[in-house]
C-alpha positions, 0 to 999 in steps of 0.5 A, spaced: 687 257 296 694 256 294 697 250 291 704 250 290 709 244 290 716 244 295 722 239 293 722 234 298 727 230 295 730 226 301 739 227 301 741 221 298 748 222 298 749 224 305 746 216 306 750 213 301 744 210 296 743 211 289 737 217 288 730 214 287 727 215 280 723 219 282 722 227 286 718 228 292 714 233 291 710 235 298 702 240 294 700 244 298 692 246 299 693 252 304 687 256 305 687 263 303 689 269 306 682 272 306 679 267 309 684 267 315 683 275 316 677 276 316 675 269 321 677 267 329 682 263 326 688 266 323 693 260 324 690 254 323 692 246 324 695 243 318 694 236 316 700 232 311 696 227 307 700 221 306 696 216 299 698 209 300 699 203 295 705 197 298 710 204 295 710 201 289 704 206 287 701 213 290 694 211 290 690 217 288 684 215 291 687 217 298 691 224 296 688 229 292 679 228 295 682 226 302 686 234 302 681 238 300 675 235 306 681 237 311 679 244 308 673 244 308 673 242 315 677 248 316 685 246 316 690 246 310 692 240 307 698 238 304 698 231 299 706 228 299 708 226 293 713 220 296 718 216 292 716 209 291 720 202 289 726 202 288 727 207 293 726 203 299 727 205 307 729 211 308 727 215 303 719 216 303 720 217 310 726 222 309 721 225 305 715 227 310 720 228 316 721 233 310 715 236 309 713 236 317 719 241 318 716 246 311 710 247 313 713 248 319 717 253 315 713 256 311 708 256 318 709 265 320 707 266 311 701 263 310 698 263 317 699 255 320 700 253 326 706 250 326 704 247 333 699 244 330 702 239 323 699 233 323 701 226 318 693 223 315 697 216 311 693 210 308 694 203 309 702 203 306 702 211 308 699 210 315 707 206 315 710 212 312 707 216 317 707 211 323 714 211 321 717 217 322 713 217 328 717 212 332 723 215 327 723 222 327 730 222 331 732 216 328 739 219 326 739 216 319 733 219 318 736 226 321 741 226 315 737 225 310 732 231 312 737 235 315 733 234 321 734 235 328 729 230 331 724 235 334 722 240 328 721 234 323 716 230 329 708 231 328 704 233 332 699 227 332 697 221 326 692 220 323 693 213 320 688 208 317 688 201 316 694 202 317 700 197 315 704 197 322 706 189 325 712 185 321 709 178 322 707 174 315 700 173 314 698 179 320 702 184 315 702 187 308 706 183 305 709 187 298 709 192 303 714 189 306 718 187 299 719 194 297 719 198 303 725 191 305 728 193 297 736 190 296 739 191 303 736 186 308 738 190 314 733 194 313 727 189 315 729 192 323 725 198 322 719 195 319 716 193 324 714 200 328 709 197 334 717 196 337 718 201 337 712 206 342 716 210 347 713 217 351 715 221 345 710 217 340 706 221 338 698 222 340 694 217 335 689 217 331 687 210 328 681 207 324 681 199 321 675 194 319 675 186 321 674 186 314 680 188 313 683 181 310 689 185 306 692 189 311 689 185 317 687 188 323 692 185 328 697 190 327 692 197 329 690 193 335 698 191 337 701 199 336 695 201 341 696 196 346 704 199 346 702 206 345 698 204 351 702 200 356 707 207 355 702 212 355 701 216 349 695 218 348 690 215 342 684 214 339 682 208 336 677 206 331 675 198 329 669 197 323 666 191 324 665 192 316 669 194 310 674 192 305 681 195 304 682 201 301 676 205 302 678 211 302 672 216 304 669 210 304 664 214 299 662 215 292 667 221 291 673 216 292 671 209 290 672 205 284 668 199 286 662 197 290 666 194 296 669 202 296 663 205 299 661 202 306 656 207 310 658 205 316 665 207 316 665 213 314 664 216 319 671 216 321 672 222 317 669 226 321 671 223 328 677 224 326 677 231 324 673 233 331 680 228 335 683 235 331 679 240 334 680 238 341 688 236 338 688 243 337 685 246 343 680 248 338 673 249 341 666 248 337 
């Protein structure tokens, strides 16, 4: 396995905004060349994991362990340590945009299928993933990441109890506050459901009915918007489970509430969805 850190900092000078306090790094978990050489699939899809944390921190429970699970399922994986507060829109989004482009750039060297680059995000990381999914052609994102609006588009999104809508009482207030930062103009980019178009990447979405921190309204609203625009999606709403489940088992739990056997199936379902999207016959 190739474990390497790549600098994916946004071009803040081009954006005319201050540099964030922390740099952004994309850490690779790339399957070995020997494995690829001795198996049928010489090129594998890649999953970029964006941990949650309300744009205030990055949850360790939603990063490396998830990436390694995707590696075990046969995919290359990456973890994005994006900038958090006081960084605000569009810094994390530009960093993710650069990450998608970077993975495509190194694809031939590392046996990555450049036509199957996916982003998996949790909570605010889900908002980050979905932000790129709807704003990848936005001139602000293109300026801050050097994208052309095509090479930075993910081929699909895995959204885990994501923050999506801009409606008080039905969104996560802290995520919204830190996304906007000191510029009230940023708020217009926060609610993502109204930016869905036919060009939005296909989505795998899961949430729980019991989630009181990030209510399920956002995922339902997102699914409705995807349907209206003819974008393929798969949606799972589990009846039980608090916010922040990650893998929903002992591997990523630091409290008993993070263990929910009924919701643990999301990961295997997402792998089947990835196989389907990538035309991998199992």
